[in-house]
C-alpha positions, 0 to 999 in steps of 0.5 A: 469540487471547483475546477481550480481544485481539480486543476491543482490536483491534476497538476500535482499528479502529473508532476509526481508521475514525471518525477517517477518516470525520470528515475525508473531505476528506483522502480526496478529496485522496488521489485527486487524485495518482493521477488526475494520474498516469493523465492525464499519464503515461497519455496522454503515453506512449500510444505507448510500446511494451510488448514484454511485453504483447499489442498491445491493451494500451495504456500507460494499461492497463498503468499503472492497476494500478501507480497502484493500488499506488502509492496504497497505498504513499503512503497506508500511509506516512501511517499513522504520523502517527495514532500520533504524534498519539495520542502528542502528546495522551497517548492512546497512553501511557494505552492502553499503561498499561492491561492491553490488549495493545499487539499488539492495538492495533497489529493493530487500527490496521493492520486499519483502515488496510489496509481503507481503503487497499484501498478507495482502490485499488479507487476509483482503479481506477474512476477509471482506467476512467473515463479510458479504461483497458481491463482484462481481469480474470482471476477466478481471480487476483483473490483472490490479487491482493487478498491481494498488495495487502493484504500490501503495505499491512500491510508499509508501514503497519507500517513507517510505524508503526515510524518513528513510534514511534521518532521521535515526530515528524511531520517524520520521516514527511515524510523517510520519504515522500521518501527511501523512497517515491519511490525505491521507485516509480521502481525498480519495475515500476509505471511500466515493465515490468522487461524494458524497464529497464536491466539494473542497474535490472531487478535492483533492481526484481526485489527491490523489494516494490512490484514484487511487488505491482504484478506480481500486481495487474497479472496479475489485472487484465490477464489477462497473467501468473500468480500463485501462493502462492509469489509471495506468500511474500516479501510475507507474510514482509515484512509479518510482520517489519515487524509484529514490528518495529513492535510492539516499537518500540511497547512501548519 
């Protein structure tokens, strides 16, 4: 990896972070939805029995890791909007005409977005604790849990970017949010344990990348379950594949 590649990537990452800090109100809005999910769903289903978990694990405890990953999913789906704005003002076309590597530009933007999303997920976790969630983190699994979150964030930031490069329209991002995010959320283990789903839905959830990330993060935070590197393999492959797709779409 050449110094030029790193310099380009780092420059795009810094630029993305600066744009984010200039609009802090958008970050504050991103916490409203997770808070409502935890308040409404967490206490509405307070008596929901979690057959896979010990008796001391309440539904709000179970829900908190799922809402963290849900925050990443919805935040990552907005990553492409930045590219569309750059295209509309001509910044993207000017950058692509320079000797700078498009792959470095994409890597820098994804790095900035993933960092932001991880920070948001951790702040959502603080909100969960504030509304009464009780967690029992496993220090040995926290690192792998964070890697799972990062891989998931990379994958869906790249997917959003690819859609932005191909459509160049903000309307397409809204369609993406509704046609991809909501079905993914409701066919995952974010809200309900897989073993308590109808059989057909449990089969779908087992192949859902959101389930992989949620289960890993939940194991790290609740001390129930396990994670190993093999569990992260599908997320790593998905992140790599979508990065390549987004990079090629960017070069078109």
